[in-house]
MILUMVO-993241 format. One record per residue (C-alpha): y, z, x; residue number from 1; residue in three letters. Coordinates in nm, 3 decimals. Layout:
REM MILUMVO-993241
Y; Z; X; NUM; Ala
...
This chain:
REM MILUMVO-993241
-0.535; -0.200; -3.169; 1; Unk
-0.616; -0.373; -2.843; 2; Unk
-0.977; -0.355; -2.723; 3; Unk
-1.038; -0.086; -2.463; 4; Unk
-1.077; -0.233; -2.115; 5; Unk
-1.189; -0.077; -1.789; 6; Unk
-0.981; -0.132; -1.476; 7; Unk
-1.116; -0.031; -1.136; 8; Unk
-0.995; 0.066; -0.792; 9; Unk
-1.244; -0.076; -0.542; 10; Unk
-1.255; 0.094; -0.204; 11; Unk
-1.446; 0.342; 0.008; 12; Unk
-1.358; 0.706; 0.066; 13; Unk
-1.088; 0.688; -0.201; 14; Unk
-1.120; 1.022; -0.380; 15; Unk
-0.767; 1.102; -0.259; 16; Unk
-0.612; 0.806; -0.444; 17; Unk
-0.311; 0.863; -0.669; 18; Unk
-0.358; 0.527; -0.844; 19; Unk
-0.558; 0.664; -1.142; 20; Unk
-0.273; 0.901; -1.229; 21; Unk
-0.017; 0.618; -1.228; 22; Unk
-0.227; 0.369; -1.421; 23; Unk
-0.341; 0.621; -1.680; 24; Unk
0.022; 0.716; -1.742; 25; Unk
0.113; 0.349; -1.776; 26; Unk
-0.158; 0.280; -2.034; 27; Unk
-0.053; 0.586; -2.232; 28; Unk
0.313; 0.480; -2.223; 29; Unk
0.216; 0.137; -2.356; 30; Unk
-0.016; 0.287; -2.622; 31; Unk
-0.316; 0.105; -2.475; 32; Unk
-0.671; 0.246; -2.490; 33; Unk
-0.764; 0.126; -2.141; 34; Unk
-0.908; 0.339; -1.861; 35; Unk
-0.874; 0.320; -1.483; 36; Unk
-1.165; 0.441; -1.270; 37; Unk
-1.258; 0.466; -0.904; 38; Unk
-1.527; 0.235; -0.769; 39; Unk
-1.594; 0.416; -0.441; 40; Unk
-1.853; 0.187; -0.284; 41; Unk
-1.979; 0.083; 0.062; 42; Unk
-1.949; -0.276; 0.183; 43; Unk
-2.305; -0.350; 0.071; 44; Unk
-2.209; -0.287; -0.293; 45; Unk
-1.880; -0.476; -0.306; 46; Unk
-2.027; -0.801; -0.441; 47; Unk
-2.205; -0.621; -0.724; 48; Unk
-1.888; -0.428; -0.806; 49; Unk
-1.680; -0.746; -0.821; 50; Unk
-1.943; -0.898; -1.050; 51; Unk
-1.874; -0.617; -1.298; 52; Unk
-1.522; -0.754; -1.336; 53; Unk
-1.666; -1.052; -1.525; 54; Unk
-1.794; -0.831; -1.808; 55; Unk
-1.625; -0.856; -2.147; 56; Unk
-1.489; -0.502; -2.125; 57; Unk
-1.347; -0.543; -1.774; 58; Unk
-0.971; -0.563; -1.739; 59; Unk
-0.927; -0.626; -1.369; 60; Unk
-0.912; -0.430; -1.047; 61; Unk
-0.711; -0.302; -0.756; 62; Unk
-0.868; -0.319; -0.411; 63; Unk
-0.798; -0.090; -0.120; 64; Unk
-0.933; -0.028; 0.229; 65; Unk
-1.169; -0.138; 0.363; 66; Unk
-1.260; -0.407; 0.109; 67; Unk
-0.951; -0.628; 0.071; 68; Unk
-1.081; -0.912; 0.288; 69; Unk
-1.432; -0.892; 0.141; 70; Unk
-1.301; -0.922; -0.214; 71; Unk
-1.083; -1.217; -0.115; 72; Unk
-1.404; -1.406; -0.036; 73; Unk
-1.568; -1.313; -0.369; 74; Unk
-1.307; -1.415; -0.627; 75; Unk
-1.279; -1.768; -0.767; 76; Unk
-0.921; -1.831; -0.659; 77; Unk
-0.656; -1.655; -0.453; 78; Unk
-0.279; -1.669; -0.479; 79; Unk
-0.073; -1.817; -0.199; 80; Unk
0.037; -1.471; -0.086; 81; Unk
-0.320; -1.336; -0.083; 82; Unk
-0.437; -1.640; 0.113; 83; Unk
-0.165; -1.595; 0.371; 84; Unk
-0.244; -1.224; 0.406; 85; Unk
-0.621; -1.286; 0.395; 86; Unk
-0.638; -0.984; 0.169; 87; Unk
-0.667; -0.921; -0.204; 88; Unk
-0.547; -0.595; -0.355; 89; Unk
-0.536; -0.708; -0.720; 90; Unk
-0.797; -0.899; -0.921; 91; Unk
-0.692; -1.057; -1.249; 92; Unk
-0.928; -1.199; -1.509; 93; Unk
-0.820; -1.540; -1.636; 94; Unk
-1.083; -1.641; -1.886; 95; Unk
-1.405; -1.671; -1.688; 96; Unk
-1.219; -1.683; -1.356; 97; Unk
-1.131; -1.402; -1.121; 98; Unk
-0.800; -1.456; -0.945; 99; Unk
-0.710; -1.258; -0.634; 100; Unk
-0.350; -1.154; -0.573; 101; Unk
-0.168; -0.947; -0.314; 102; Unk
0.104; -0.718; -0.449; 103; Unk
0.111; -0.512; -0.129; 104; Unk
0.318; -0.781; 0.041; 105; Unk
0.622; -0.787; -0.192; 106; Unk
0.616; -0.406; -0.216; 107; Unk
0.615; -0.378; 0.164; 108; Unk
0.892; -0.634; 0.207; 109; Unk
1.099; -0.442; -0.049; 110; Unk
1.051; -0.121; 0.152; 111; Unk
1.147; -0.291; 0.479; 112; Unk
1.463; -0.435; 0.326; 113; Unk
1.551; -0.096; 0.179; 114; Unk
1.508; 0.083; 0.512; 115; Unk
1.670; -0.189; 0.725; 116; Unk
1.928; -0.368; 0.505; 117; Unk
2.087; -0.531; 0.810; 118; Unk
1.756; -0.668; 0.937; 119; Unk
1.506; -0.562; 1.202; 120; Unk
1.574; -0.626; 1.568; 121; Unk
1.271; -0.455; 1.724; 122; Unk
0.988; -0.300; 1.525; 123; Unk
0.725; -0.077; 1.682; 124; Unk
0.403; -0.083; 1.480; 125; Unk
0.132; 0.174; 1.544; 126; Unk
-0.201; 0.039; 1.423; 127; Unk
-0.365; -0.302; 1.445; 128; Unk
-0.629; -0.295; 1.172; 129; Unk
-0.614; -0.483; 0.842; 130; Unk
-0.313; -0.284; 0.727; 131; Unk
-0.138; -0.347; 1.057; 132; Unk
-0.192; -0.722; 1.030; 133; Unk
-0.044; -0.723; 0.680; 134; Unk
0.259; -0.533; 0.807; 135; Unk
0.308; -0.789; 1.084; 136; Unk
0.317; -1.063; 0.821; 137; Unk
0.572; -0.868; 0.615; 138; Unk
0.786; -0.817; 0.925; 139; Unk
0.778; -1.191; 0.989; 140; Unk
0.890; -1.249; 0.629; 141; Unk
1.198; -1.031; 0.679; 142; Unk
1.280; -1.204; 1.006; 143; Unk
1.206; -0.924; 1.251; 144; Unk
1.324; -1.029; 1.594; 145; Unk
1.049; -0.859; 1.792; 146; Unk
0.734; -0.669; 1.696; 147; Unk
0.548; -0.445; 1.941; 148; Unk
0.198; -0.340; 1.832; 149; Unk
0.061; -0.021; 1.984; 150; Unk
-0.299; 0.091; 1.954; 151; Unk
-0.477; 0.414; 2.021; 152; Unk
-0.799; 0.228; 2.103; 153; Unk
-0.668; 0.047; 2.411; 154; Unk
-0.426; 0.314; 2.528; 155; Unk
-0.116; 0.106; 2.461; 156; Unk
0.024; 0.390; 2.249; 157; Unk
0.102; 0.557; 2.582; 158; Unk
0.403; 0.321; 2.595; 159; Unk
0.542; 0.463; 2.272; 160; Unk
0.846; 0.639; 2.420; 161; Unk
0.934; 0.334; 2.629; 162; Unk
0.913; 0.094; 2.335; 163; Unk
1.096; 0.323; 2.091; 164; Unk
1.396; 0.333; 2.324; 165; Unk
1.493; -0.020; 2.215; 166; Unk
1.349; -0.014; 1.861; 167; Unk
1.529; 0.014; 1.529; 168; Unk
1.214; 0.049; 1.315; 169; Unk
0.894; 0.250; 1.360; 170; Unk
0.593; 0.195; 1.134; 171; Unk
0.278; 0.407; 1.123; 172; Unk
-0.007; 0.191; 0.991; 173; Unk
-0.282; 0.434; 1.093; 174; Unk
-0.440; 0.701; 0.871; 175; Unk
-0.312; 0.978; 1.098; 176; Unk
-0.137; 1.233; 0.879; 177; Unk
-0.352; 1.174; 0.572; 178; Unk
-0.431; 1.513; 0.427; 179; Unk
-0.299; 1.686; 0.738; 180; Unk
0.019; 1.783; 0.918; 181; Unk
-0.041; 1.552; 1.214; 182; Unk
0.188; 1.288; 1.361; 183; Unk
0.142; 1.044; 1.648; 184; Unk
0.514; 1.049; 1.725; 185; Unk
0.680; 1.345; 1.899; 186; Unk
0.985; 1.461; 1.707; 187; Unk
1.195; 1.432; 2.023; 188; Unk
1.149; 1.053; 2.015; 189; Unk
1.305; 1.018; 1.670; 190; Unk
1.677; 0.949; 1.627; 191; Unk
1.928; 0.851; 1.356; 192; Unk
1.922; 0.478; 1.432; 193; Unk
1.541; 0.451; 1.424; 194; Unk
1.421; 0.387; 1.068; 195; Unk
1.068; 0.510; 0.992; 196; Unk
0.806; 0.382; 0.751; 197; Unk
0.485; 0.585; 0.731; 198; Unk
0.221; 0.417; 0.516; 199; Unk
0.045; 0.749; 0.459; 200; Unk
0.142; 0.898; 0.122; 201; Unk
-0.063; 1.215; 0.093; 202; Unk
0.095; 1.458; 0.170; 203; Unk
0.434; 1.324; 0.071; 204; Unk
0.651; 1.340; 0.264; 205; Unk
0.436; 1.332; 0.576; 206; Unk
0.522; 1.522; 0.892; 207; Unk
0.648; 1.201; 1.052; 208; Unk
0.883; 1.135; 0.760; 209; Unk
1.004; 1.496; 0.749; 210; Unk
1.083; 1.497; 1.120; 211; Unk
1.252; 1.156; 1.105; 212; Unk
1.477; 1.273; 0.824; 213; Unk
1.553; 1.591; 1.016; 214; Unk
1.667; 1.366; 1.303; 215; Unk
1.902; 1.187; 1.062; 216; Unk
1.696; 0.870; 1.026; 217; Unk
1.623; 0.673; 0.708; 218; Unk
1.253; 0.730; 0.643; 219; Unk
0.994; 0.666; 0.373; 220; Unk
0.632; 0.764; 0.323; 221; Unk
0.387; 0.524; 0.163; 222; Unk
0.437; 0.648; -0.193; 223; Unk
0.715; 0.398; -0.262; 224; Unk
0.495; 0.107; -0.154; 225; Unk
0.206; 0.247; -0.357; 226; Unk
0.427; 0.251; -0.665; 227; Unk
0.566; -0.095; -0.591; 228; Unk
0.227; -0.259; -0.561; 229; Unk
0.092; -0.070; -0.864; 230; Unk
0.353; -0.180; -1.117; 231; Unk
0.326; -0.538; -0.995; 232; Unk
-0.052; -0.525; -1.043; 233; Unk
-0.011; -0.388; -1.394; 234; Unk
0.225; -0.669; -1.490; 235; Unk
-0.022; -0.929; -1.360; 236; Unk
-0.301; -0.776; -1.568; 237; Unk
-0.109; -0.726; -1.891; 238; Unk
0.161; -0.992; -1.884; 239; Unk
0.423; -0.739; -1.986; 240; Unk
0.682; -0.514; -1.826; 241; Unk
0.538; -0.208; -1.654; 242; Unk
0.671; 0.138; -1.750; 243; Unk
0.783; 0.205; -1.392; 244; Unk
0.963; 0.532; -1.471; 245; Unk
0.651; 0.680; -1.630; 246; Unk
0.438; 0.562; -1.337; 247; Unk
0.682; 0.715; -1.089; 248; Unk
0.680; 1.046; -1.278; 249; Unk
0.300; 1.051; -1.276; 250; Unk
0.293; 0.975; -0.904; 251; Unk
0.546; 1.248; -0.830; 252; Unk
0.340; 1.497; -1.030; 253; Unk
0.021; 1.393; -0.851; 254; Unk
0.175; 1.424; -0.506; 255; Unk
0.389; 1.727; -0.583; 256; Unk
0.692; 1.549; -0.439; 257; Unk
0.959; 1.301; -0.541; 258; Unk
0.885; 0.935; -0.473; 259; Unk
1.157; 0.791; -0.252; 260; Unk
1.265; 0.521; -0.497; 261; Unk
């Protein structure tokens, strides 16, 4: 039997995470004795937490907000994608080395191509933090013609209705809607030819996604991206095919809803 390893999710304020349910289901499906635990730590404890990944019983880690950039500076090497994104969401042990990867990017690109198979002419992105910057990079990768970034902090979100009039994609990269029934976008501004991607996944679907679908628009919550980055992380750690169907079923059970893909 394989030695039992501990995998971690490094972040702060992450008690809501559905990742342990997915990863635990994956290890069980593969008959592996590993465990996946939350490392809910402040910025001051990130370096010490990353150091734990060098222990003999450490398997690797996922990284979530707000520590992706901090971890990128603490690993020994980063992949090309992680370097370009300036963010690490997956840490792989390679002998004595810790290698940082970014599986968020391919999962996000996959979601964008699924929602907008004919390409993106004008994307409106709400949110300009670390997640927002990563989304901008993904939009560039899929050849988006124009990207308008709106922020609550500077009041530019007041132009939302004006910008949405010419947009074919709306992305919410803020935490608004997490654990609530809130939305930054009035339902009246949604329409069938405006695809919607809401990175919030709990609840799933979010209010924004529900209202977009009611308007006849293609729309996804963040659960599909969460699943996409998770199975890619697992394959990097284990070097074998992830049991995606089992992971999806575990995610659906955790969220009490069906993952979009």
